[in-house]
Legacy VTK file of the C-alpha trace (Angstrom):
# vtk DataFile Version 3.0
C-alpha trace
ASCII
DATASET POLYDATA
POINTS 222 float
-0.128 -0.077 -0.028
1.273 3.533 -1.025
1.437 6.528 1.426
-1.317 7.924 -0.365
-3.315 5.039 0.170
-2.670 4.543 3.691
-3.474 7.721 4.525
-6.611 7.922 2.772
-7.556 4.593 4.432
-6.727 6.106 8.193
-8.779 9.207 7.479
-11.501 6.944 6.347
-11.378 5.220 9.528
-11.214 8.236 11.841
-14.467 9.976 10.172
-16.557 7.127 10.307
-15.355 6.329 14.286
-16.327 10.495 14.058
-19.637 10.147 12.347
-20.996 6.962 14.054
-20.645 8.414 17.170
-17.669 5.859 18.842
-15.053 8.898 19.259
-16.406 11.407 21.825
-15.818 14.952 20.928
-12.699 16.326 22.380
-11.174 13.012 22.413
-7.223 13.183 22.405
-5.731 11.425 18.965
-2.348 10.442 20.372
-0.396 10.134 17.456
1.917 7.623 19.170
-1.662 5.028 19.767
-2.903 5.953 16.508
0.535 4.743 15.113
1.031 1.545 16.899
-3.245 1.011 15.817
-2.928 1.585 12.067
0.960 -0.315 12.347
2.014 2.903 10.165
4.716 5.465 11.163
3.833 8.536 12.971
4.548 10.418 9.794
1.652 9.244 7.581
-0.402 10.183 11.318
0.667 13.345 10.907
-0.667 13.650 7.140
-4.200 12.180 8.279
-4.740 14.355 10.862
-3.782 17.234 8.569
-6.387 16.223 6.454
-9.070 15.778 8.956
-8.035 19.398 10.649
-8.557 20.394 6.556
-12.151 18.557 7.340
-12.661 20.554 10.541
-13.309 17.420 11.681
-10.262 17.621 14.689
-8.522 20.671 16.112
-4.604 21.091 16.489
-3.611 22.730 19.740
-0.052 23.878 19.835
1.904 21.600 22.474
-1.415 19.428 22.996
-1.529 17.823 19.785
-4.641 16.500 18.034
-8.596 16.719 19.347
-11.836 15.351 18.085
-13.114 19.041 17.138
-16.281 19.992 19.722
-18.404 21.833 17.201
-20.977 24.095 19.217
-24.511 24.528 18.971
-24.339 28.483 18.973
-21.682 28.496 16.208
-23.588 26.248 13.742
-27.158 28.596 14.577
-24.501 31.662 13.321
-23.932 29.857 10.351
-27.314 28.539 9.379
-28.145 32.126 9.726
-25.640 33.593 7.283
-25.879 30.933 5.092
-29.882 32.342 5.084
-29.048 35.652 3.694
-26.355 34.619 1.248
-28.687 31.647 -0.318
-31.997 33.434 -0.331
-29.663 35.991 -2.685
-28.274 32.967 -4.743
-31.345 31.382 -4.993
-32.781 34.314 -6.642
-29.838 35.224 -9.327
-29.680 31.525 -9.645
-33.488 31.174 -11.381
-33.476 34.537 -13.132
-30.800 33.417 -15.260
-31.099 29.538 -14.819
-30.539 27.219 -18.443
-31.359 23.615 -19.271
-27.854 22.526 -18.879
-27.563 23.405 -15.055
-30.992 22.544 -14.179
-29.591 19.190 -15.908
-26.312 19.245 -13.560
-28.422 20.060 -10.353
-30.572 17.128 -11.319
-27.360 14.483 -11.894
-26.639 15.339 -8.329
-29.768 15.187 -6.580
-29.643 11.548 -7.973
-26.427 11.272 -6.639
-27.884 12.189 -2.922
-30.584 9.858 -3.293
-28.385 6.783 -4.045
-26.162 7.957 -1.322
-29.032 8.120 1.354
-30.353 5.117 0.156
-27.552 3.056 0.709
-26.592 4.236 4.050
-23.442 6.319 3.260
-23.145 8.393 6.061
-19.929 10.967 4.497
-20.782 10.352 1.406
-23.978 11.571 1.747
-22.908 14.687 3.900
-20.728 15.420 1.271
-23.450 15.458 -1.331
-26.282 17.517 0.532
-23.713 20.336 1.341
-22.216 20.029 -1.929
-25.851 20.787 -3.749
-25.557 24.365 -2.467
-21.781 24.911 -3.749
-22.791 23.091 -6.748
-25.499 26.540 -7.326
-22.663 28.934 -6.534
-20.205 27.018 -9.033
-22.995 26.698 -11.631
-23.761 30.416 -11.224
-19.688 30.874 -12.531
-19.409 32.581 -9.305
-15.815 31.302 -7.701
-15.856 33.920 -4.814
-19.788 32.739 -3.625
-18.860 29.167 -3.932
-15.561 28.957 -1.758
-17.825 31.340 0.706
-20.025 28.935 0.733
-17.563 25.443 1.255
-16.299 27.324 4.035
-19.623 27.916 6.006
-20.509 24.104 4.919
-17.622 22.565 6.192
-18.049 24.598 10.131
-21.615 23.064 9.869
-19.812 19.664 8.376
-19.118 18.290 11.725
-22.147 19.104 13.542
-24.348 17.956 10.653
-22.563 14.579 10.453
-22.634 13.822 14.291
-26.256 15.174 14.811
-28.311 14.630 11.798
-30.335 11.473 11.803
-30.875 9.379 8.655
-34.502 10.477 8.584
-33.385 14.096 8.617
-30.659 13.505 5.527
-33.770 11.665 3.360
-35.355 14.692 4.161
-32.561 16.875 3.141
-32.785 15.119 -0.169
-36.278 15.592 -0.770
-36.316 19.110 0.017
-33.569 19.377 -2.497
-35.174 17.988 -4.934
-38.555 20.058 -4.901
-36.062 23.483 -4.896
-35.011 21.942 -7.681
-38.651 21.880 -9.194
-39.135 25.108 -8.342
-35.936 26.297 -10.020
-37.007 24.313 -12.953
-40.186 26.218 -12.997
-38.485 29.621 -13.085
-41.009 30.142 -9.577
-38.292 32.939 -7.827
-40.594 33.508 -5.092
-41.021 29.465 -4.071
-37.344 28.625 -4.726
-36.104 31.530 -2.215
-39.141 30.312 0.383
-38.536 26.314 0.197
-34.097 27.015 -0.063
-35.162 29.058 3.598
-37.344 26.434 4.811
-35.002 23.862 3.877
-31.982 25.605 6.125
-34.255 26.437 8.728
-35.689 22.466 8.781
-31.670 21.520 8.680
-30.756 23.029 11.703
-33.962 22.294 13.697
-32.957 18.598 12.621
-29.952 18.316 14.474
-30.496 16.439 17.930
-27.709 18.273 19.697
-28.120 16.509 22.760
-27.558 13.531 21.377
-25.007 11.314 24.298
-22.087 9.952 22.309
-20.959 6.921 24.067
-17.023 6.491 23.549
-13.431 8.329 24.103
-11.638 5.234 23.797
-9.334 5.090 20.405
-8.572 1.194 20.874
-12.365 0.772 21.692
-13.844 2.947 18.881
-11.366 1.956 16.028
-12.119 -1.562 16.845
LINES 1 223
222 0 1 2 3 4 5 6 7 8 9 10 11 12 13 14 15 16 17 18 19 20 21 22 23 24 25 26 27 28 29 30 31 32 33 34 35 36 37 38 39 40 41 42 43 44 45 46 47 48 49 50 51 52 53 54 55 56 57 58 59 60 61 62 63 64 65 66 67 68 69 70 71 72 73 74 75 76 77 78 79 80 81 82 83 84 85 86 87 88 89 90 91 92 93 94 95 96 97 98 99 100 101 102 103 104 105 106 107 108 109 110 111 112 113 114 115 116 117 118 119 120 121 122 123 124 125 126 127 128 129 130 131 132 133 134 135 136 137 138 139 140 141 142 143 144 145 146 147 148 149 150 151 152 153 154 155 156 157 158 159 160 161 162 163 164 165 166 167 168 169 170 171 172 173 174 175 176 177 178 179 180 181 182 183 184 185 186 187 188 189 190 191 192 193 194 195 196 197 198 199 200 201 202 203 204 205 206 207 208 209 210 211 212 213 214 215 216 217 218 219 220 221
């Protein structure tokens, strides 16, 4: 196994343990313990941890090491408030100038979401559900908006991964399909209303009081 494949498998295993509530927010991820568990060098563990920092699933503290991120519900609420402001205007602008090719691209994306939800692919569905919003900005050709949205969505990624139920994820995919119908019908007001309701529903659907069972690395990765 080459180093990039090994790093990828470590990232996937840790992501899965966090997503499936087997690693508690705030758990220290000791490099040597992880190296022993995966049978790799600490250099590879560091590369994997760096990727998880980029995904905002863990945080690095100077002289203390890596910890599973502890998302705050207040931060999530603020992020959703900003997203509602930005995405209302984005949706309005998109509907006004939408082309058949853009509608086709979004239809393909929604089909991928539904497939990920159906097969129970938690990290996959989380990425796709977030990417729906970024995809609209990309299809508009606005890279600055796409980058800002990407940043906002990644700040919500851990909280959504950890606290969104499969029912809520399925509901999100259905709501994306409804938003798409309104966009295709060029019904500007309805599309904006559905987008706003969708973001409120996602926020309200997060089970922020969910208890996470374990902070023991060996047990969580077993």
